[in-house]
Structures are given as structure tokens and as C-alpha cells.
Backbone as CSV, one residue per row, in Angstrom:
resi,resn,N_x,N_y,N_z,CA_x,CA_y,CA_z,C_x,C_y,C_z
1,LEU,0.961,-21.769,49.381,1.178,-22.463,50.738,0.221,-22.404,51.923
2,PRO,-0.487,-21.662,52.058,-1.757,-21.756,52.889,-2.348,-22.805,52.731
3,PRO,-2.829,-22.992,51.522,-3.769,-24.129,51.617,-3.244,-25.371,51.747
4,LEU,-1.767,-25.425,51.234,-0.965,-26.943,51.756,-1.053,-26.839,52.927
5,VAL,-0.631,-25.932,53.668,-0.541,-26.102,55.169,-2.099,-26.654,55.703
6,GLU,-3.094,-26.300,55.139,-4.205,-26.493,55.618,-4.509,-28.224,55.302
7,ALA,-4.416,-28.549,54.082,-4.223,-30.146,53.816,-3.542,-30.921,54.692
8,HIS,-2.357,-30.235,54.913,-1.644,-31.004,55.773,-2.024,-31.563,57.195
9,SER,-2.615,-30.275,57.824,-3.368,-30.651,59.163,-4.364,-31.064,58.826
10,GLN,-5.539,-31.295,58.187,-6.539,-31.748,57.544,-6.162,-33.497,57.608
11,LEU,-5.247,-33.716,56.950,-4.710,-35.256,56.897,-4.112,-35.645,58.213
12,GLU,-3.828,-34.727,58.826,-3.138,-35.475,60.480,-4.587,-35.748,61.233
13,LYS,-5.547,-34.610,61.132,-6.939,-34.864,62.001,-7.365,-36.051,61.491
14,GLU,-7.430,-36.595,60.544,-7.645,-37.681,60.321,-6.920,-38.952,60.508
15,GLY,-5.686,-38.709,61.357,-4.942,-39.826,61.812,-4.176,-40.062,60.704
16,LYS,-3.650,-39.540,59.203,-2.993,-40.179,58.488,-1.462,-39.174,58.718
17,LYS,-0.452,-39.652,57.769,0.848,-39.210,58.024,1.491,-38.629,57.000
18,PRO,0.935,-37.341,56.735,1.349,-36.872,55.579,2.647,-36.516,55.223
19,PRO,3.560,-36.108,54.350,5.052,-36.528,54.431,5.358,-34.915,54.588
20,ALA,6.646,-34.580,55.320,6.767,-33.170,56.235,7.066,-32.412,54.991
21,ILE,7.271,-31.031,54.850,7.302,-30.207,54.217,8.634,-29.481,53.706
22,GLY,9.303,-29.904,52.613,10.560,-28.994,52.487,10.457,-27.789,51.167
23,MET,11.313,-27.237,50.842,11.089,-26.203,49.883,12.121,-26.422,48.761
24,PHE,11.644,-26.666,47.435,12.258,-26.759,46.157,12.168,-25.110,45.607
25,PHE,13.332,-24.623,45.437,13.256,-23.211,45.169,13.793,-23.195,43.408
26,ASP,12.356,-22.877,43.002,12.546,-22.615,41.530,13.363,-21.752,41.024
27,THR,14.699,-21.606,40.849,15.532,-20.448,40.887,15.051,-19.727,39.444
28,SER,14.318,-20.287,38.770,13.927,-19.609,37.492,13.673,-18.120,37.580
29,ILE,13.096,-18.048,38.965,12.556,-16.624,39.222,13.688,-15.632,39.763
30,LEU,15.017,-15.985,39.729,16.331,-15.195,39.397,16.254,-14.251,38.396
31,GLN,15.744,-14.657,37.241,15.601,-14.252,35.912,14.385,-13.469,35.445
32,TRP,13.251,-14.485,35.779,12.052,-13.906,35.095,10.851,-13.688,36.140
33,ASN,10.823,-12.250,36.553,10.206,-12.316,37.990,9.292,-10.717,37.513
34,SER,9.090,-9.897,36.700,8.524,-8.678,36.702,8.812,-7.773,37.799
35,PHE,9.810,-7.844,38.321,10.337,-6.841,40.011,10.212,-5.511,39.791
36,ASN,10.516,-5.023,38.715,10.693,-3.761,38.468,9.529,-2.732,38.286
37,ALA,9.296,-1.880,38.456,8.213,-0.856,38.493,7.314,-0.947,37.498
38,ASP,8.146,-1.053,36.206,7.533,-0.892,34.838,7.445,-2.271,34.296
39,GLY,7.343,-3.351,35.208,7.087,-4.460,34.608,8.069,-5.550,34.233
40,SER,9.421,-5.065,34.024,10.666,-5.551,33.629,11.168,-6.429,34.575
41,ASN,12.011,-7.308,34.082,12.349,-8.425,35.124,14.013,-7.957,35.782
42,TYR,14.284,-8.523,37.247,15.522,-8.204,37.574,16.270,-9.229,37.681
43,HIS,17.524,-9.192,36.767,18.073,-10.326,37.096,19.110,-10.582,37.897
44,VAL,19.121,-11.545,38.794,19.254,-11.145,40.314,21.087,-11.816,39.939
45,ASP,21.755,-10.716,40.694,23.122,-10.741,40.715,23.817,-11.343,42.223
46,LEU,24.089,-12.431,42.329,24.419,-13.122,43.839,25.626,-12.259,44.386
47,THR,26.792,-11.681,43.387,27.722,-10.637,43.955,27.502,-9.603,44.554
48,THR,26.269,-9.209,44.636,25.719,-7.781,45.154,24.939,-7.915,46.455
49,ASP,24.923,-7.104,47.296,24.519,-7.053,48.803,23.067,-7.191,48.424
50,PHE,22.093,-6.461,47.257,20.801,-6.752,47.094,20.193,-8.123,46.536
51,GLY,21.077,-8.457,45.619,21.304,-9.832,44.895,20.892,-10.854,46.105
52,LYS,22.009,-10.728,47.071,21.510,-11.843,48.241,20.534,-11.822,48.864
53,GLU,20.207,-10.204,49.358,18.883,-10.174,49.924,17.788,-10.636,49.294
54,TRP,17.680,-10.703,47.667,16.565,-11.233,47.202,16.319,-12.194,46.948
55,PHE,17.466,-13.139,46.855,17.548,-14.407,47.013,17.165,-14.984,47.949
56,TYR,17.522,-14.334,49.411,17.134,-15.002,50.660,15.569,-14.864,51.027
57,THR,15.255,-13.619,50.535,14.032,-13.371,50.529,13.153,-14.146,50.213
58,ALA,13.139,-14.810,49.246,12.032,-15.945,49.065,12.399,-16.713,49.756
59,ILE,13.255,-17.138,50.099,13.640,-18.694,51.142,12.398,-18.283,52.531
60,ARG,13.160,-17.068,52.802,12.267,-16.822,54.190,10.981,-16.604,54.155
61,ASP,10.519,-15.980,53.016,9.062,-15.821,52.799,8.717,-17.330,52.746
62,PHE,8.904,-18.079,52.186,8.489,-19.498,52.222,8.279,-20.091,53.367
63,TRP,9.365,-19.937,54.193,9.354,-20.899,55.383,8.545,-20.386,56.784
64,SER,8.372,-18.898,56.356,7.556,-17.943,57.525,6.005,-18.572,57.611
65,LEU,5.548,-19.451,56.134,4.297,-19.608,56.020,4.133,-20.814,56.366
66,ILE,5.046,-22.005,56.496,5.227,-23.253,56.954,5.478,-23.448,58.473
67,PRO,4.542,-23.981,59.380,4.688,-24.165,60.842,5.972,-25.246,60.858
68,PRO,6.901,-24.936,62.041,8.103,-25.529,62.337,7.524,-27.223,62.598
69,ALA,6.502,-27.645,62.808,6.347,-28.664,63.145,6.056,-29.354,61.893
70,LYS,5.925,-28.767,60.595,5.577,-29.609,59.559,6.456,-29.469,58.425
71,TRP,7.916,-28.993,58.979,9.235,-29.072,58.356,9.821,-30.153,57.805
72,ALA,9.986,-30.883,56.753,10.823,-31.615,56.376,12.383,-30.966,57.059
73,ARG,12.753,-32.033,57.765,14.542,-31.793,57.881,15.510,-32.846,57.915
74,VAL,16.404,-32.576,57.941,17.888,-33.464,58.161,18.660,-32.905,59.318
75,ASP,18.553,-33.718,60.418,19.425,-33.601,61.615,18.813,-32.123,61.998
76,GLY,17.709,-31.889,62.015,16.776,-30.905,62.580,16.816,-29.561,61.860
77,ARG,17.670,-29.695,60.741,17.641,-28.449,59.525,16.700,-28.753,58.517
78,PRO,15.903,-27.297,58.366,14.845,-27.610,57.116,15.633,-27.873,55.873
79,ILE,15.495,-28.416,55.005,15.363,-28.854,53.515,15.047,-27.914,52.370
80,ILE,16.273,-27.497,51.675,15.931,-26.394,50.621,16.682,-27.163,49.225
81,PHE,15.945,-27.423,48.357,16.590,-27.965,47.274,16.689,-26.757,46.232
82,LEU,17.670,-26.362,45.495,17.912,-25.298,44.706,17.709,-25.840,43.454
83,TYR,17.133,-25.256,42.514,17.136,-25.471,40.977,18.635,-25.103,40.202
84,GLU,18.318,-24.854,38.981,19.285,-24.616,38.230,20.284,-23.641,38.523
85,ALA,21.397,-23.143,38.425,22.332,-22.110,38.978,22.265,-21.129,37.568
86,ALA,21.984,-21.296,36.568,22.246,-20.742,35.302,21.198,-19.278,35.284
87,PHE,20.282,-19.485,36.045,19.383,-18.381,36.190,19.956,-17.226,36.840
88,ALA,20.860,-17.457,37.641,21.360,-15.912,38.300,22.623,-15.609,37.560
89,ARG,22.459,-14.061,37.478,23.314,-13.160,36.738,24.787,-13.574,36.809
90,ALA,25.171,-13.843,38.306,26.106,-13.650,38.472,26.160,-14.314,39.978
91,GLN,27.415,-15.387,40.193,27.439,-16.140,41.605,28.664,-15.560,42.460
92,ASP,28.400,-15.620,43.709,29.321,-15.515,44.804,29.650,-16.612,45.541
93,PRO,30.585,-17.604,44.992,30.927,-18.914,45.541,31.585,-18.507,47.107
94,GLU,31.885,-17.840,47.648,32.536,-17.489,48.849,31.565,-17.193,49.792
95,ARG,30.162,-16.351,49.419,29.280,-15.752,50.196,27.906,-15.966,50.031
96,GLN,27.414,-16.681,49.043,26.064,-16.643,48.637,25.376,-17.707,49.661
97,PHE,25.862,-18.683,49.485,25.418,-19.902,50.451,25.489,-19.337,52.367
98,ALA,26.648,-18.800,52.588,26.647,-18.460,53.796,25.864,-17.417,54.306
99,TYR,25.516,-16.616,53.179,24.727,-15.803,53.455,23.165,-16.062,53.886
100,VAL,22.736,-17.189,53.271,21.500,-17.855,53.490,21.578,-18.313,54.807
101,LYS,22.496,-18.952,54.884,22.588,-19.466,56.283,22.506,-18.792,57.527
102,LYS,23.484,-17.897,57.299,23.320,-16.862,58.456,22.167,-15.965,58.662
103,ARG,21.382,-15.617,57.767,20.276,-15.223,57.998,19.267,-15.789,58.089
104,PHE,18.783,-16.827,58.006,18.180,-18.021,58.344,18.306,-18.365,59.540
105,GLN,19.375,-18.506,59.974,19.658,-18.933,61.520,19.213,-17.597,62.230
106,GLU,19.376,-16.494,62.173,18.926,-15.414,62.629,17.341,-15.234,62.832
107,ASP,16.909,-15.821,61.725,15.518,-15.251,61.475,14.181,-16.563,62.260
108,PHE,15.245,-17.740,62.078,14.470,-19.108,62.553,15.206,-19.811,63.577
109,GLY,16.204,-19.306,64.028,17.158,-20.140,64.897,17.661,-21.748,64.588
110,VAL,17.830,-21.731,63.535,18.429,-23.026,62.571,18.917,-22.791,61.453
111,GLU,20.146,-23.366,61.309,20.790,-23.509,59.923,19.779,-24.301,58.907
112,PRO,19.474,-23.919,57.464,18.937,-24.867,56.181,19.909,-25.913,55.567
113,PHE,19.103,-26.489,55.272,20.186,-27.786,54.984,20.104,-27.633,53.275
114,LEU,21.295,-26.816,52.991,21.087,-27.049,50.982,21.444,-28.018,50.318
115,VAL,20.534,-28.543,49.448,21.107,-29.175,48.559,21.101,-28.459,47.154
116,LYS,22.339,-28.040,46.844,22.469,-27.551,45.464,22.382,-28.456,44.141
117,SER,21.801,-27.994,42.600,22.251,-28.394,41.702,23.797,-28.453,41.008
118,SER,23.913,-29.259,40.419,25.736,-29.467,40.139,25.946,-28.230,39.502
119,GLY,25.267,-27.244,38.918,25.902,-25.902,38.327,26.287,-24.798,39.486
120,TRP,25.784,-24.993,40.815,25.901,-23.917,41.488,27.193,-24.121,42.412
121,LYS,27.859,-22.719,42.738,29.601,-23.113,42.616,29.573,-22.646,44.729
122,GLY,30.126,-22.991,44.946,30.256,-22.783,46.744,29.976,-24.001,47.627
123,GLU,30.144,-23.988,48.849,30.000,-25.193,49.685,28.457,-25.377,49.895
124,ALA,27.716,-26.662,49.944,26.532,-26.889,50.084,26.140,-28.039,51.138
125,ASP,25.767,-28.211,51.444,25.375,-29.734,52.629,25.138,-31.144,51.479
126,ALA,24.766,-30.755,50.363,24.442,-32.222,49.383,24.440,-31.548,48.403
127,THR,24.574,-32.238,46.912,24.607,-31.893,45.867,23.592,-32.985,44.742
128,TYR,22.625,-32.591,43.918,22.353,-33.326,43.143,22.106,-32.966,41.523
129,SER,21.850,-33.912,40.679,21.639,-33.164,39.252,20.547,-33.270,38.893
130,TRP,19.594,-32.057,38.213,18.324,-32.252,37.632,18.375,-32.874,36.606
131,GLY,17.100,-33.764,35.881,16.928,-34.460,34.967,16.363,-35.687,34.900
132,GLY,16.256,-36.251,36.564,15.754,-37.274,36.868,14.732,-38.382,35.812
133,ALA,13.699,-37.183,35.605,12.398,-37.755,34.820,12.776,-37.967,33.361
134,VAL,14.162,-37.421,33.067,14.023,-38.072,31.493,15.086,-39.336,31.295
135,ASN,16.290,-38.737,32.170,17.456,-39.699,32.237,17.741,-40.814,33.651
136,GLY,16.741,-40.595,34.434,17.012,-41.109,35.528,16.915,-42.924,35.419
137,PRO,17.865,-43.390,36.491,18.214,-42.790,37.690,19.579,-42.070,37.421
138,ILE,19.532,-40.917,37.993,21.034,-40.108,38.128,21.946,-40.181,39.228
139,ILE,22.732,-40.650,39.330,23.430,-40.784,40.819,24.677,-39.797,40.737
140,PHE,24.660,-39.001,41.609,25.306,-37.947,41.580,25.753,-37.537,43.343
141,LYS,26.756,-37.589,43.662,27.289,-37.546,44.756,26.456,-38.221,46.054
142,ASP,25.907,-37.111,46.361,24.891,-37.817,48.122,23.319,-37.810,47.414
143,VAL,22.928,-37.752,46.359,21.537,-37.611,45.713,21.267,-38.820,44.586
144,ILE,20.119,-39.280,44.451,19.840,-39.920,43.299,18.624,-39.074,42.698
145,ALA,18.478,-38.891,41.607,17.421,-38.178,41.091,16.654,-39.067,40.055
146,LEU,15.451,-39.439,40.006,14.333,-39.904,39.294,13.333,-39.518,39.071
147,GLY,12.561,-40.065,38.101,11.307,-39.791,38.001,10.266,-40.680,36.781
148,PRO,9.192,-40.554,36.749,8.229,-41.565,36.189,8.401,-41.593,34.827
149,GLY,8.962,-40.365,33.785,8.694,-40.028,32.606,8.591,-38.926,32.322
150,TYR,8.473,-38.241,30.865,8.218,-37.131,30.400,7.651,-36.588,29.095
151,ASP,6.848,-35.866,29.255,6.089,-35.515,27.979,5.692,-33.935,28.202
152,HIS,6.308,-32.933,27.686,6.164,-31.932,27.482,5.444,-31.660,26.016
153,SER,4.696,-32.458,25.561,3.985,-31.920,24.034,2.996,-31.032,24.233
154,ALA,2.309,-30.820,25.614,1.268,-29.766,25.517,1.950,-28.316,25.387
155,VAL,3.342,-28.274,25.652,4.312,-26.661,25.879,4.459,-26.187,24.466
156,PRO,3.754,-25.050,23.984,3.806,-24.752,22.600,5.469,-24.342,22.493
157,GLY,5.873,-24.399,21.296,7.301,-23.841,20.951,8.552,-24.910,21.451
158,ARG,8.380,-26.076,21.685,9.462,-26.873,22.218,9.507,-28.341,21.011
159,GLN,11.006,-28.580,21.121,10.989,-29.990,20.198,10.230,-30.982,21.018
160,PRO,9.681,-32.240,20.041,9.195,-33.368,20.630,10.110,-33.604,21.756
161,LEU,9.643,-34.479,22.820,10.592,-35.324,23.980,9.596,-35.972,24.745
162,ILE,9.631,-37.287,24.493,8.821,-37.825,25.498,9.511,-39.604,25.979
163,VAL,9.526,-39.377,27.110,9.761,-40.702,27.696,8.591,-41.422,28.323
164,ASP,8.599,-42.299,27.535,7.057,-43.322,27.881,7.070,-43.812,29.634
165,ARG,5.862,-43.358,30.225,5.910,-44.262,31.540,5.519,-45.234,31.627
166,LYS,4.941,-46.198,30.222,4.654,-47.585,30.364,3.704,-47.997,31.512
167,ASP,2.752,-46.904,31.773,1.598,-47.417,32.960,2.654,-47.924,34.268
168,GLY,3.550,-47.095,34.158,4.506,-46.952,35.818,5.520,-47.949,35.773
169,GLN,5.913,-48.808,34.865,6.739,-49.581,34.544,8.253,-48.995,34.330
170,THR,8.250,-47.678,33.531,9.479,-46.723,33.892,9.919,-46.289,34.934
171,TYR,8.969,-46.329,36.135,9.211,-45.709,37.142,9.688,-46.732,38.210
172,ILE,8.810,-47.864,38.115,9.128,-48.909,38.831,10.554,-49.444,38.342
173,ASP,11.178,-49.865,37.218,12.348,-50.032,36.739,13.200,-48.737,37.034
174,ARG,13.091,-47.865,37.216,14.333,-46.857,37.750,14.551,-46.995,39.374
175,TRP,13.269,-46.976,40.248,13.490,-47.444,41.553,13.991,-48.653,41.777
176,THR,13.988,-49.700,41.008,14.459,-51.161,40.891,15.879,-50.929,40.998
177,LYS,16.361,-50.281,39.684,18.085,-49.876,39.765,18.606,-49.460,41.123
178,VAL,18.095,-48.524,41.356,18.612,-47.554,42.632,18.339,-48.768,43.965
179,LEU,17.530,-49.603,44.287,17.344,-50.445,45.627,18.732,-51.632,44.939
180,GLN,18.817,-51.725,44.053,19.688,-52.993,43.564,21.654,-52.387,44.341
181,LEU,21.800,-50.907,44.391,22.714,-50.423,44.733,23.071,-50.788,46.453
182,ASP,24.184,-51.053,46.794,24.558,-51.527,48.050,24.316,-50.585,48.986
183,PRO,23.439,-50.925,49.846,22.721,-50.109,50.960,24.015,-49.277,51.657
184,LYS,24.990,-49.772,51.710,26.175,-49.499,52.581,26.718,-48.175,51.884
185,ARG,27.179,-47.929,50.581,27.659,-47.675,49.775,26.901,-46.452,48.735
186,ARG,25.611,-46.683,48.589,24.530,-45.919,47.842,24.407,-44.546,48.451
187,PRO,24.350,-43.356,47.566,23.572,-41.994,48.250,22.676,-42.355,49.210
188,TRP,22.381,-41.430,50.169,21.630,-41.581,51.189,20.096,-40.802,51.048
189,MET,20.227,-40.141,49.951,18.987,-39.431,49.530,18.365,-39.814,48.178
190,VAL,17.271,-39.560,48.098,16.802,-39.698,46.663,15.870,-38.562,46.332
191,HIS,15.809,-37.762,45.242,15.190,-36.853,44.681,14.083,-37.519,43.802
192,VAL,13.102,-37.103,43.800,12.047,-37.995,43.085,11.432,-36.358,42.160
193,GLU,11.410,-36.535,40.554,11.203,-35.400,39.579,9.881,-35.646,39.206
194,THR,8.883,-35.284,39.210,8.420,-34.282,40.082,7.029,-34.472,40.810
195,TRP,6.677,-33.735,41.618,5.236,-33.814,42.200,4.299,-33.497,41.526
196,SER,4.383,-32.147,40.886,3.489,-31.669,40.169,3.546,-31.068,38.745
197,GLU,4.640,-31.009,38.015,5.124,-30.448,36.959,4.268,-31.170,35.768
198,TRP,3.043,-30.462,35.976,1.957,-31.071,34.925,2.286,-30.984,33.452
199,HIS,2.756,-29.538,33.087,3.161,-29.284,31.660,4.061,-30.591,31.198
200,GLU,5.101,-30.639,31.750,6.068,-31.588,31.337,5.960,-32.842,31.743
201,GLY,4.978,-33.072,32.217,4.690,-34.644,32.548,5.341,-35.471,33.383
202,THR,5.838,-34.945,34.508,6.520,-35.453,35.155,5.923,-35.612,36.568
203,ASP,4.872,-35.459,36.863,4.079,-35.390,38.091,3.669,-37.082,38.764
204,ILE,3.815,-36.806,40.065,3.603,-38.349,40.781,2.280,-37.913,41.617
205,ALA,1.864,-36.609,41.396,0.738,-36.578,42.386,-0.646,-37.092,41.936
206,ASP,-1.761,-36.994,42.860,-3.015,-37.634,42.498,-3.644,-36.894,41.250
207,SER,-3.628,-37.552,40.029,-4.118,-36.506,38.929,-5.407,-37.509,38.560
208,ARG,-6.299,-36.837,37.526,-7.350,-37.549,36.789,-6.466,-38.843,35.615
209,GLU,-5.567,-38.387,34.936,-4.736,-39.055,34.313,-4.329,-40.678,34.560
210,HIS,-4.013,-40.437,36.079,-2.974,-41.684,36.828,-3.657,-42.138,38.166
211,GLY,-4.308,-41.066,38.763,-5.153,-41.524,39.961,-3.878,-41.726,40.690
212,ARG,-3.961,-42.553,41.880,-2.741,-42.298,42.965,-1.828,-43.408,42.412
213,THR,-1.514,-43.671,41.792,-0.827,-45.023,41.201,0.710,-44.803,41.544
214,TYR,0.951,-43.533,41.287,2.398,-42.977,41.530,2.908,-42.818,43.029
215,ILE,1.842,-42.273,43.909,1.904,-42.186,45.151,1.793,-43.457,45.962
216,VAL,1.432,-44.389,45.434,1.211,-45.541,46.075,2.757,-46.522,45.680
217,LEU,2.969,-46.233,44.611,4.625,-46.737,44.091,5.345,-46.073,44.945
218,THR,5.621,-44.776,45.116,6.603,-44.076,45.633,6.433,-44.546,47.459
219,LYS,5.430,-44.600,47.763,5.447,-45.264,49.208,6.041,-46.378,49.190
220,LEU,5.869,-47.383,48.332,6.171,-48.708,48.470,7.948,-48.434,48.436
221,PHE,8.484,-47.721,47.487,9.756,-47.820,47.270,10.403,-46.928,48.219
222,SER,9.703,-45.908,48.929,10.815,-45.474,49.672,10.579,-46.160,51.254
223,GLU,9.612,-46.814,51.291,9.502,-47.687,52.766,10.483,-48.869,52.274
224,MET,10.896,-49.236,51.331,12.063,-50.209,50.868,13.326,-49.506,51.141
225,TRP,13.342,-48.326,50.646,14.859,-47.666,50.543,15.244,-47.333,51.996
226,HIS,14.373,-46.736,52.785,14.446,-46.729,54.277,15.164,-47.983,55.082
227,SER,14.280,-48.843,54.762,14.342,-50.196,55.506,15.625,-50.983,55.046
228,GLY,16.546,-50.108,53.974,18.149,-50.861,53.708,17.634,-52.039,52.646
229,THR,16.250,-51.963,52.197,16.254,-52.958,50.956,17.746,-53.037,49.990
């Protein structure tokens, strides 16, 4: 995170306007974490006080390293996207998100804006569905998920799964479908999947493989989205 903040500040010094920084909470760490003294994993149980504290600590530590002026916000509230719920040992639908918001308010003076994937129980501020890189655009309540394609051929032990990028045409076609929705009725947020998940080939970041193609396309389509096109 410190290099991310440093790069963000450098771009600002150059007169550029880099995107604000939000949090994507990779919840796989709720199961795979080498937390215990013997190197074994602690499978986080959100029905326990310790489990809720463990869950919140990852959120607190992230935001403590990002200057508030750089926070990506909705109505002043910093954005947190939660990955899949299946990695938690157990959930507490009544209290798990209320606990996060209460602790965040105490530590940072503002409530976070929580966007949960559809498997999470309990009340969040918005809901999305993971899988937009493979099957997008996925329209789920408040959020549309999409991505440029998929290819995890480099990952050992996985069955073949490739969604061809077609030199950017897959990404263009998905964004076009989204923009064809009535601006007055369509969901108000788009979740792009992903920035740098290199091993699954869903990245839109600057790369030797694709250059800045997907950054340029994302800028183009996001500006059209925000303008109500």
C-alpha cells in the first residue's frame, strides 16, 4: 500500500488525476492465513467476538495506510468491496457488518460504504455478484460486474477456462451492453473485474501484454457512464 500511495501522489504532482483508492477485501484470507503460531490457518468465525475483531482488523489496517484525501467515497463514505462469503467459517447476519461500521466510525470518524457479494448475509449498502470477467456483464441489484475476459491457463491444477479478449472487443461489447440500459433505471455502479489479477488473465492494468489499452477503454467508457450516455 505505501508504494500505491506514493505512486498516487507522484501522479498528482505531475498534474494528473489518478482514481481515488477504495478497498477490495480478498476474503480468502478468512480461511487461508497462516495465523497461528505453528503456521496453521485460523478459520474466521464471525459469530465470535474474536472473529469479528479479526475481520475488522484487516479493514482498519488497510485504511490506516491510505491518506483520507485519497479515499474513494460514496456520499463521503469510503468504499469497501467484500469478496465471497464462503471463506468465513460462519456468519453473524445481525451483527457482522454493524460491528465493522461501528468500529470504523470510532477509528476514522465516518461509516464505510459496504458493497457485499451476494453470498454475504446481513444488511450492506449495496450488493454485487462476482464473475463479471467470465460471464459479464452481470446485473445484480445496485452494481453491474464486467471484465475484459479470462484465462487461468498458467495456474497449475485447474481445468481449462478461457474467455477470449479478442484484442479488447470482449470488453467493448460488455460495456456497450451496459450503456444500452436506460440511464434512469440501470444500476448506478460498475465493478470492473479486475485491475491486476494477472494469474487469471482478468487484468486491465498497464502490462507488457496489453499496454495501456484497457486503461484507455475504461476511461472512455466510465466517462460515458458518468455522463448518462
